[in-house]
C-alpha positions, -999 to 999 in steps of 0.1 A, spaced: 13 -16 143 50 -24 149 60 15 142 33 30 163 46 6 189 81 17 185 68 52 185 53 51 218 82 32 232 108 59 220 85 87 234 85 68 269 120 65 270 129 103 260 103 112 287 119 92 311 153 106 303 140 141 311 125 133 345 139 153 374 164 129 393 142 134 423 112 116 405 105 79 414 110 63 382 144 81 380 152 69 417 140 31 408 161 30 374 193 40 392 188 19 422 177 -16 412 203 -34 397 183 -44 368 163 -14 350 134 -21 324 139 7 308 180 3 301 173 -34 293 147 -36 271 128 -4 260 161 14 253 169 -14 228 143 -5 209 153 1 170 137 32 167 152 46 198 187 38 189 180 54 156 176 86 173 204 111 164 225 128 193 213 149 206 177 140 199 156 163 183 145 192 205 109 196 194 80 174 193 75 184 153 112 176 147 105 141 163 76 135 140 97 143 112 122 120 120 94 91 127 81 98 95 114 100 78 125 65 97 94 49 86 94 57 50 133 44 49 119 8 67 91 7 37 113 12 11 139 -12 21 111 -34 26 94 -32 -7 128 -35 -25 145 -63 -8 111 -84 -1 103 -114 -27 65 -110 -16 45 -101 -47 20 -79 -31 46 -59 -9 66 -52 -43 34 -39 -62 23 -12 -34 36 23 -40 67 31 -24 56 61 -6 36 62 25 3 76 11 -33 66 13 -37 47 -21 -63 64 -42 -82 33 -50 -97 42 -16 -111 73 -28 -112 81 -66 -146 84 -81 -159 47 -86 -189 27 -82 -191 -1 -57 -186 -27 -78 -155 -12 -91 -141 -1 -60 -144 -34 -50 -121 -47 -80 -98 -25 -74 -93 -34 -36 -96 -71 -43 -66 -70 -68 -45 -54 -42 -52 -77 -15 -48 -107 -36 -79 -118 -37 -78 -116 -74 -67 -141 -88 -70 -162 -58 -60 -198 -54 -42 -213 -89 -71 -233 -101 -76 -241 -138 -87 -213 -162 -116 -216 -183 -95 -213 -215 -80 -246 -205 -43 -235 -212 -30 -230 -175 -39 -224 -143 -51 -189 -129 -22 -168 -122 -8 -132 -127 15 -147 -155 -11 -165 -172 -34 -135 -176 -9 -118 -195 -14 -144 -225 -50 -157 -217 -72 -160 -249 -102 -150 -230 -85 -116 -223 -87 -89 -251 -52 -81 -258 -60 -47 -266 -66 -39 -228 -30 -49 -221 -19 -23 -247 -43 4 -233 -24 3 -200 5 25 -190 36 10 -203 55 -4 -173 94 -7 -164 108 -43 -167 97 -63 -137 68 -49 -132 31 -60 -136 11 -37 -160 -21 -39 -135 0 -31 -104 20 -1 -123 -12 11 -133 -28 13 -100 4 27 -85 3 54 -116 -33 66 -106 -30 104 -95 -30 114 -60 -55 139 -47 -93 142 -47 -96 167 -75 -72 148 -98 -84 141 -132 -94 105 -145 -63 91 -166 -74 79 -203 -65 39 -195 -93 42 -166 -118 22 -182 -95 -4 -198 -80 -12 -161 -115 -14 -151 -126 -36 -179 -96 -58 -175 -102 -66 -139 -137 -75 -149 -124 -101 -173 -103 -114 -143 -130 -118 -118 -149 -137 -147 -123 -159 -151 -116 -167 -111 -155 -170 -107 -165 -186 -139 -196 -198 -118 -212 -167 -111 -225 -140 -132 -211 -105 -131 -231 -80 -156 -206 -60 -176 -208 -21 -173 -213 -8 -206 -191 23 -194 -168 15 -171 -154 43 -151 -177 66 -165 -182 81 -123 -147 94 -126 -148 107 -162 -180 126 -158 -167 144 -127 -132 151 -143 -151 164 -174 -175 189 -152 -143 199 -136 -127 210 -167 -157 228 -184 
């Protein structure tokens, strides 16, 4: 939302600069002792970052806006200490968890993990060894260890589930990765540990919807 506000302010300032001198806004900005455009609006960081001369077409201006936003996102992700932000994809794309073939229950698990609703509050884990946390799940006895091995190998400093989600292929026609069912089963175990008072039936074939569609495309 902040970026959209900056874009609107920048467009307004560029438009104000291109108005004829006989326009009322131009006359007011030059005659009034304090011009809001010069004092406040033109101090906008996006406007101040414009090259000189400014992009001459709307297409080039949109390209500049996107490149500026990409640099801002990259800087934020690499410099922040917030776990959820660091786990996000470093590119400005729609996260595949929102459109890959999945059941409502499977997509709910994916979205809740991305939003940090899983694991939630650090309460005692049913295993009795520690409190529920992302770190504890890596060694929790109630999560089958082979599931961690099935996930794609992540670089140092990355969390296996976050890296797997960021490794999902882009595009609605992309094929299902081989570790898809292990990822969903892992999240199901975590959900059961976080809400031990509720019953969550296990799917006999997690990820089957995406697997079946990928198989039909390959035939």
